C-alpha positions in Angstrom: 129.2 -103.3 -127.4 126.9 -105.4 -125.7 128.3 -108.3 -123.3 126.5 -111.4 -123.8 125.0 -112.7 -120.7 124.3 -116.5 -119.3 120.8 -116.3 -118.6 118.1 -116.9 -120.7 114.6 -115.6 -121.4 114.0 -119.0 -124.1 112.7 -122.2 -124.1 115.7 -124.2 -124.3 116.2 -126.3 -120.8 119.7 -126.0 -121.0 121.9 -128.5 -118.9 124.8 -126.7 -119.2 125.5 -123.6 -117.2 128.1 -122.7 -119.6 126.3 -121.6 -122.9 125.3 -117.4 -123.6 122.5 -118.1 -125.5 120.1 -120.9 -127.1 121.7 -119.7 -130.7 124.6 -118.0 -132.0 124.1 -116.2 -135.2 127.3 -115.5 -137.4 126.8 -112.1 -139.7 124.7 -109.2 -139.3 123.8 -109.5 -142.9 120.2 -110.1 -144.2 120.7 -113.4 -143.9 122.0 -113.5 -139.9 119.5 -110.8 -139.0 116.1 -112.2 -140.5 117.0 -115.6 -138.5 118.0 -113.2 -135.4 114.5 -111.5 -135.9 112.7 -114.4 -136.3 114.2 -116.3 -133.6 113.9 -113.5 -131.0 110.4 -113.3 -132.0 109.9 -116.7 -130.6 111.2 -115.9 -127.2 114.4 -117.1 -128.0 117.7 -115.8 -126.5 119.7 -115.1 -129.4 123.7 -113.4 -129.6 123.9 -112.4 -133.0 127.9 -111.2 -133.9 129.0 -108.9 -136.2 132.7 -108.3 -137.7 132.4 -104.8 -138.5 130.1 -102.0 -137.3 127.4 -100.3 -138.9 127.1 -98.8 -140.9 128.9 -100.6 -142.9 129.4 -100.9 -147.2 128.9 -103.7 -148.9 129.1 -105.1 -153.1 125.6 -105.2 -154.5 123.2 -103.6 -157.0 121.3 -102.3 -153.9 117.8 -103.5 -155.8 115.0 -105.7 -154.4 112.4 -107.7 -156.1 108.7 -108.3 -154.9 110.5 -111.9 -153.4 112.8 -109.7 -151.2 109.7 -107.3 -150.1 107.6 -110.4 -148.6 110.5 -111.1 -146.3 110.7 -107.7 -145.1 107.2 -107.7 -144.8 107.1 -110.9 -143.1 109.6 -109.0 -140.6 107.1 -106.7 -139.9 110.2 -103.5 -141.4 108.3 -100.4 -142.7 108.5 -100.6 -146.6 107.5 -96.6 -147.2 109.4 -94.0 -148.5 109.4 -92.0 -145.5 111.7 -94.9 -144.0 114.4 -94.7 -146.4 113.5 -97.0 -149.2 112.2 -95.7 -153.2 109.8 -98.2 -154.4 109.9 -99.7 -158.5 107.0 -101.1 -160.3 109.2 -103.1 -162.7 112.1 -104.5 -164.7 113.5 -102.6 -168.3 115.4 -104.5 -170.1 117.8 -103.0 -172.9 119.4 -105.8 -175.8 119.5 -106.3 -179.2 118.2 -102.3 -180.0 114.8 -102.9 -178.3 113.7 -101.5 -175.0 111.5 -103.1 -173.3 109.8 -102.5 -169.8 107.9 -105.6 -167.6 105.5 -104.7 -164.3 106.3 -106.6 -161.7 103.5 -109.6 -162.2 100.2 -109.5 -159.9 100.1 -112.2 -157.9 98.5 -113.7 -154.4 101.9 -114.7 -153.3 104.1 -111.6 -153.8 103.4 -107.9 -153.5 103.6 -106.0 -157.0 106.6 -103.7 -156.4 109.9 -103.9 -155.7 112.6 -101.5 -153.8 116.2 -99.8 -153.6 118.1 -99.6 -150.8 121.7 -99.0 -149.7 123.3 -101.6 -148.9 125.4 -98.8 -146.5 121.6 -99.0 -144.1 120.0 -101.3 -145.2 122.1 -104.3 -143.4 121.6 -101.4 -140.2 118.3 -101.5 -140.6 117.7 -105.1 -140.3 120.4 -106.0 -137.2 118.7 -103.0 -135.5 115.2 -105.1 -136.1 116.5 -108.0 -134.9 117.5 -106.4 -132.1 114.2 -104.9 -131.5 112.7 -108.3 -131.3 115.1 -109.1 -128.9 118.5 -110.3 -130.2 121.6 -109.5 -128.8 123.7 -107.9 -131.4 127.7 -107.8 -130.9 129.3 -105.7 -133.2 133.2 -105.6 -133.9 133.4 -109.6 -133.4 135.2 -111.5 -135.8 134.4 -115.4 -135.8 137.6 -117.4 -135.9 135.8 -121.0 -136.0 133.9 -123.2 -134.1 133.7 -124.4 -130.7 134.0 -129.0 -131.0 132.6 -130.7 -127.5 134.7 -134.7 -127.6 131.9 -136.2 -130.3 132.8 -133.3 -132.4 129.5 -131.2 -132.4 129.6 -127.6 -132.6 128.8 -126.1 -128.8 130.1 -122.4 -129.9 132.4 -120.0 -132.0 135.4 -118.3 -131.0 136.2 -115.2 -132.0 138.1 -112.0 -131.2 136.5 -109.5 -130.3 136.8 -105.0 -130.2 140.1 -103.0 -131.5 142.0 -104.9 -129.7 141.1 -108.3 -131.3 140.9 -110.0 -127.7 140.3 -113.9 -128.2 137.2 -115.2 -126.5 134.4 -118.2 -126.8 130.8 -117.8 -127.3 128.9 -121.1 -126.4 125.7 -122.3 -128.0 123.8 -125.7 -128.6 123.4 -123.8 -131.9 125.2 -121.9 -134.8 123.7 -119.9 -137.5 126.6 -119.1 -140.1 125.5 -116.0 -142.1 128.9 -115.1 -142.9 128.8 -114.5 -146.6 130.8 -115.7 -149.8 133.9 -116.2 -147.6 131.7 -119.0 -145.3 134.8 -119.2 -143.2 132.9 -121.2 -140.8 131.9 -123.8 -143.3 135.0 -123.8 -144.4 136.6 -124.5 -141.0 134.8 -127.9 -141.0 135.1 -129.0 -143.8 132.6 -127.9 -146.0 134.3 -126.8 -149.4 132.8 -124.8 -152.2 131.6 -127.1 -154.9 133.4 -126.2 -158.5 130.2 -128.2 -160.5 128.3 -125.0 -159.4 128.2 -121.8 -161.2 129.9 -118.7 -159.6 129.4 -115.0 -160.6 131.7 -111.7 -159.4 129.5 -108.7 -159.2 131.0 -104.6 -159.5 129.5 -101.4 -159.1 129.8 -97.2 -158.6 127.2 -94.8 -157.7 126.9 -91.8 -159.5 125.6 -88.3 -159.0 122.6 -88.9 -162.2 119.7 -86.7 -162.6 118.5 -90.9 -163.3 118.7 -90.8 -159.2 114.7 -91.3 -159.1 113.8 -93.6 -161.7 111.0 -96.1 -160.8 111.9 -99.0 -162.6 115.1 -101.2 -162.7 116.9 -101.4 -165.0 119.2 -104.1 -167.0 121.5 -104.2 -170.2 122.3 -107.4 -171.6 124.6 -106.6 -173.9 128.3 -106.3 -172.0 130.8 -107.6 -174.7 134.7 -109.0 -174.0 137.4 -106.7 -175.7 137.0 -108.8 -178.5 133.0 -107.7 -178.9 132.1 -111.4 -177.5 128.6 -111.3 -175.8 129.7 -111.9 -172.5 126.8 -114.1 -169.7 125.5 -111.1 -167.4 124.2 -108.1 -167.1 124.6 -104.9 -166.4 122.1 -102.7 -164.3 121.2 -99.0 -163.1 119.3 -98.8 -160.5 118.3 -95.5 -158.9 118.8 -94.8 -155.3 116.7 -92.0 -154.2 119.0 -89.7 -152.7 120.8 -87.9 -156.0 122.9 -90.9 -157.2 122.2 -94.0 -159.2 123.9 -97.4 -157.7 125.7 -98.6 -161.6 126.8 -102.1 -161.8 127.5 -105.6 -163.8 127.5 -109.0 -162.7 129.3 -111.9 -165.4 128.9 -115.6 -164.5 131.9 -117.7 -164.3 130.6 -120.0 -167.4 132.8 -117.8 -170.1 136.4 -118.7 -171.1 136.6 -114.6 -170.5 136.1 -115.4 -166.9 139.6 -115.4 -165.9 140.9 -113.1 -168.4 138.2 -109.8 -168.1 139.1 -106.5 -165.9 135.3 -106.1 -164.4 136.5 -102.1 -163.6 137.5 -102.0 -167.0 134.8 -103.3 -168.3 132.3 -101.3 -165.9 133.9 -98.3 -167.1 133.9 -99.2 -170.9 130.4 -100.0 -170.8 129.2 -96.4 -168.9 131.3 -94.4 -171.0 129.3 -95.5 -173.7 126.2 -94.3 -172.1 124.2 -90.0 -172.9 126.4 -88.2 -171.0 123.9 -86.0 -169.2 123.3 -89.3 -167.5 126.7 -88.5 -165.7 128.1 -92.2 -165.5 131.3 -90.2 -165.5 134.5 -90.3 -163.3 133.5 -86.5 -162.3 130.4 -87.3 -161.0 131.9 -90.9 -159.1 130.6 -90.9 -155.5 133.3 -93.4 -154.8 135.6 -96.2 -156.1 134.7 -99.3 -157.6 134.0 -102.4 -155.4 133.3 -106.0 -156.5 132.3 -109.1 -155.0 132.2 -112.8 -155.2 128.4 -114.4 -156.1 128.4 -118.5 -155.0 125.4 -119.4 -156.5 123.8 -122.5 -156.9 124.0 -124.0 -153.7 127.8 -124.5 -154.3 128.6 -125.7 -150.9 127.1 -128.5 -148.9 125.4 -129.6 -146.7 123.8 -126.8 -145.0 122.9 -128.6 -142.2 125.7 -130.3 -140.1 127.1 -131.1 -136.4 125.0 -128.2 -135.3 125.4 -125.2 -137.6 123.1 -124.2 -140.6 124.6 -122.4 -143.8 122.0 -119.8 -144.6 122.3 -117.4 -147.7 125.6 -116.5 -149.3 127.4 -118.9 -146.8 124.9 -121.7 -148.5 125.7 -120.9 -152.2 122.1 -119.0 -151.7 122.2 -117.3 -154.8 119.9 -117.0 -157.5 121.8 -118.7 -160.3 119.2 -117.2 -163.3 119.7 -113.4 -162.2 122.6 -113.0 -158.8 119.5 -112.2 -157.0 120.9 -112.8 -153.2 119.2 -110.5 -150.9 115.4 -112.6 -151.1 117.1 -115.9 -150.8 119.3 -115.0 -147.6 116.3 -113.9 -145.8 114.0 -116.3 -146.4 116.5 -119.0 -145.8 117.5 -117.1 -142.7 113.4 -117.6 -141.7 113.9 -120.8 -142.2 116.5 -121.6 -139.9 115.2 -120.0 -137.5 112.1 -121.8 -137.7 113.7 -124.6 -137.8 116.2 -124.2 -135.1 113.2 -123.6 -133.1 111.0 -126.3 -133.1 114.4 -127.9 -132.7 115.6 -126.0 -129.3 111.9 -127.6 -128.4 113.2 -130.9 -127.9 116.3 -132.6 -125.7 119.4 -132.7 -126.9 120.4 -135.9 -128.3 118.3 -137.4 -131.6 114.8 -136.1 -131.5 117.1 -132.7 -131.8 118.9 -134.1 -134.1 115.7 -134.8 -136.6 114.5 -131.4 -136.0 117.6 -129.8 -138.0 117.6 -132.1 -140.5 114.6 -130.7 -141.8 116.6 -127.9 -142.9 119.0 -129.3 -145.9 115.5 -131.1 -146.8 113.5 -128.4 -147.0 116.1 -125.9 -148.8 116.4 -128.8 -150.7 112.6 -128.8 -151.7 111.9 -125.0 -151.8 114.5 -124.4 -154.1 116.6 -127.7 -155.5 114.6 -128.0 -158.5 114.7 -124.3 -159.7 118.3 -123.9 -159.2 119.4 -127.0 -161.3 117.1 -124.9 -164.2 119.1 -121.9 -163.0 122.2 -124.1 -163.3 121.2 -125.4 -167.2 120.4 -121.7 -168.1 123.5 -120.4 -167.0 125.5 -122.8 -168.8 124.2 -122.3 -172.5 124.4 -118.2 -171.3 128.0 -119.2 -171.8 128.6 -119.6 -175.0 128.0 -116.5 -177.0 125.9 -117.4 -179.7 123.6 -118.6 -177.5 123.1 -115.2 -175.9 123.6 -113.3 -179.3 120.2 -115.5 -180.5 118.3 -115.1 -176.9 119.3 -111.3 -177.0 118.3 -110.9 -180.7 114.8 -113.1 -181.1 114.3 -113.3 -177.5 113.7 -109.2 -176.3 111.0 -108.5 -179.4 108.7 -110.8 -178.1 106.7 -109.5 -175.3 104.9 -112.7 -174.0 108.4 -114.7 -173.9 109.5 -111.6 -171.6 106.6 -111.8 -169.4 107.2 -116.0 -168.9 111.3 -115.0 -168.3 110.6 -112.3 -166.3 108.7 -114.9 -164.0 110.9 -117.4 -164.6 114.9 -115.4 -163.7 113.5 -113.2 -160.8 111.6 -116.8 -159.4 108.1 -114.5 -159.3 105.0 -117.3 -159.7 102.2 -118.0 -157.4 102.7 -121.9 -156.4 98.5 -122.8 -156.5 97.1 -121.5 -159.3 98.2 -118.5 -161.1 97.8 -118.3 -164.8 99.5 -120.6 -167.8 103.0 -118.9 -167.1 103.1 -119.4 -163.6 102.0 -123.3 -164.1 104.2 -124.0 -167.0 107.2 -122.8 -164.7 105.9 -124.6 -161.3 105.9 -127.9 -163.7 109.4 -127.7 -164.9 110.9 -126.9 -161.4 109.0 -130.0 -159.7 110.4 -132.4 -162.9 114.2 -130.7 -162.2 116.5 -132.8 -160.1 117.0 -131.1 -157.2 120.7 -131.8 -156.4 
């Protein structure tokens, strides 16, 4: 476990010798590590605090769309199969008696392939990328709250460190909160979850399976409650390439079955209906069923307050359309790092605050309209009748499904592009960015 020093190679002109870093990043998931790597690459002294120790488990489908791959490329991550990734060429959708394969679109803004990598070592890969860039990673450090100055501004964090859980504090002019869906730091500042935004829950399990090398991400749209109603969500089968498949499901809280569903039982019932040769059964499971929350559509705001920037799940930045969180965690982390670097180049006070206010403004500009469309979408599919109509009449129409893939995965070229891109970009622009 590394120990932070009071020195810095960053651009900050400190007025206090008590700072431990220029920026403290709380949480070394994809959002926190992306932010730390970007900041460190700019010569800023970053202290990255992680409550666990790598490698560690994380509930996820392990699938990375081209949107996530773009951020990995920006961070300089080697995305080759030799480095442990398995590539996929698109999305296979099953539902309503239809099986449809949709390749990822060919765009100028995004690569035309996705990836799969278990979070067990994917998160560590990103954390080590941040370390290589110069960030100081400290594991076994559970952040418990903020350190406030006399004006109520956050100037650091308190934490319990190591197996002994020794209490100590770390100080910095800026803090980036990337502490996941628990959002402990945001909650300690009074930033509550918004009940007018959707939430999801996901459960997954790994199985030894001959489908491990599947080169398509697979999505099943017919998940049903015990009484037979279609549920708003989908199941997935992602080949991991190591002899196993990641099999799971995600359900939205826009259904009345939200509180009544036993998600582990639903997963078992769904996998039990699959062909036996796929081996999605108890005998071939490599571990227990694990579940987690999906905070969607900016369900926690403001994204900046009193020296703290929220990124990833802590900001509720999960895509309501498809439950994707990794891409938005990395993107928001990179954006927060850019804003923080600009802010730290200015003297503390009004000039720095003006720079920091750019973060929530840019988050709203980039994602606000799109997430508003997503909230409308999840509200509609919360009705079993709407879900049934969409499955029955939408899936047999390839052009409509190509449009749907671009919309749900948020994959369009912002300038130019084809007619589908222009329609989606136009809808995003006119939707109110609430």
